[in-house]
N, C-alpha and C positions, 0 to 999 in steps of 0.2 A: 121838027126838031128845036129846041130855042139853043140858042146861039150862045155857048160856053166861051173860058180865056182859051182854053188848049183842046183840040181834037182827042177826043179819047172814047172807047166804047166799055173801056175796064168800069163794072161798076164801084169798085172800091175808089176809084178816082174819080167818076160823076158825084158820088155822095162826098167827095170831101170837098170838091170844088163849091155844089150846090149848096152845103149845109155847114161848113166849118171854115172855108180859105177863104179868109179875109176879115171873117164874124172877130167882132170885138173880143182879145182877151185881156183880162184884167188883172189876175191874179198874179202872183210870184210864182208859185211852181209853172201854170201852166205857160207862161212867157218864158224861165226858165228851161221847161221843156222844149219849146220849139225854136230858142236858141239854140239849143242842144243839138236837134235834130236839123237844123238845117246846117250846121255845123260838120256834124256825120253825113249829110246829103252831098257835101263838097267831091267835085268830080263823076258825081253818081248819078241816076234819076232816081227823082222824087218819088216815084213808084216802089222802088226798094226799098225806101225808107218806110212808105206807106204801109207795103205788108209786112214790115218787120215791126212797127211799131210797139206794137202789145208786148213781143220778148224785149225790144228799149227798157217800155215800162218796167218790167218786168226786173228786167238786170239793175236794172237804175233806180230802187226802190220808189217807184213809182213818180222819179222825178221831185223827189224832196231834197232842197239843196241842202239843208242840214243833213240830212242823212249820208246824199253824199258828198257832201265835204269830207266825211271820216273815213272814205274808201281810202285803202291806204296798197302797198304794194300786192298783195297777194288779192287784194281785190281785181285789181289791174290783169294779173294774172289770169284769175278765174275770168273775167272779163274778155280777154284773149283768145280762153276756149270755146267760147257760145258762140257756139253756130248760127244762130238767131237771129243773132246783132253783126254789125259791121265791125271786123276784126282789125283796127286800124290804134297801131299800140298809142300815136298823137291824139289824137281824134278822142279817144278814153282818156287819154289823161287831162286833156283838155275839160270833156266833160265833169271830172272831176274837180279839177283847177278854177271850170265856171259855179262850181258848188258852192267852192268857196268864200270867190270874190262875189257871190251875189249875198252870203251871210256878213262882208264885209262891205259891201254897199246899205247895207239895212242897220249895220250898228252904227256907221257915217251919218245916219240920218237920212241918205237918199235910197231908198229901197228899188229894185230894180224896177217896177212897176211905175213908178214917178219916172224915171230916168228915160222908162223908155218912150212912154206916152209926153215926155217933151217934144221929143223929135216926130210927131205926128204930124203929117202933110211934106216931109222933108222929100228935098227933090233926091238924093241918096244917100247911102250908109255913109259917109268918110268920115261927117263928125262925130255922131255916134262913135264907130269902129274907133274911133281914137281914144276918145272916151273907157270906152270897155277896157281896152287896150291898158290903159293907164293904169286900172282898177282890180287891173288879172287876169280879163279873159284872156282865153285865146281862143284860138277858131272863128276870129268873128271880124273876118274882111270886111270890108262894104260892102264888097256882092252877096256876102251870108247875112249882114246885119240888115241889107236891103230885103232880100227875103225873106225876112224874119219881121220885119217891119209890115210888112204884105200880109202875110200868112198871119198875122195881130189882130189887124183892122187899124193899125195907127195909120196906116195908108193906105188908102183903095187901088188894088193893083189888078183891078176889075176892067177887063175892055169897055169901052163906053158901049157899046152895042150888047155887051153879057147881060145875061135876060134875069142877075141876084143885083148886078151892081146897084139901084137903086135903093133895094132893099140893105145891101151893107153899108151901103153911104146911109141912111136913116138909121138904122144902129149905131154908125160912128157917131152923127149929129147926137144922137140921146145921151154919148157918151160925152164926147167933147161939148 
């Protein structure tokens, strides 16, 4: 039985760990999605978010920051009624604000993908958290930000004895 970073028998969680977590994410939409989902996860188990991920994608227009940035009060109310996602006003409003902030970063010449990848191999998420907050992002505390960096392969968070760590590291080196 392969060694993984966390014990689980849930097939969804195993697939996420083995095939996705820590693999490099390079596109703006993918990074924005993961940053938002990590924010929604705050205070909850990650498996809860994994099980709701497709509903989140549907509810948030595939995490297209241009579309989400146009969400208004009616969309917030619609999302608060959507049982398929985590119905937390602050987190919903943060995802919308983060879409807007993603566009503003792009317009300012520092797209989200470039900004996040500047922080590869950082020891924690404090500096990036401050930068994101200054850019208008919400629900991006240091723990959430660092979890996002791990999820997106910007930081290799796999245990040293994890069976996919070396493959993930090779993928990261190919990018960096």
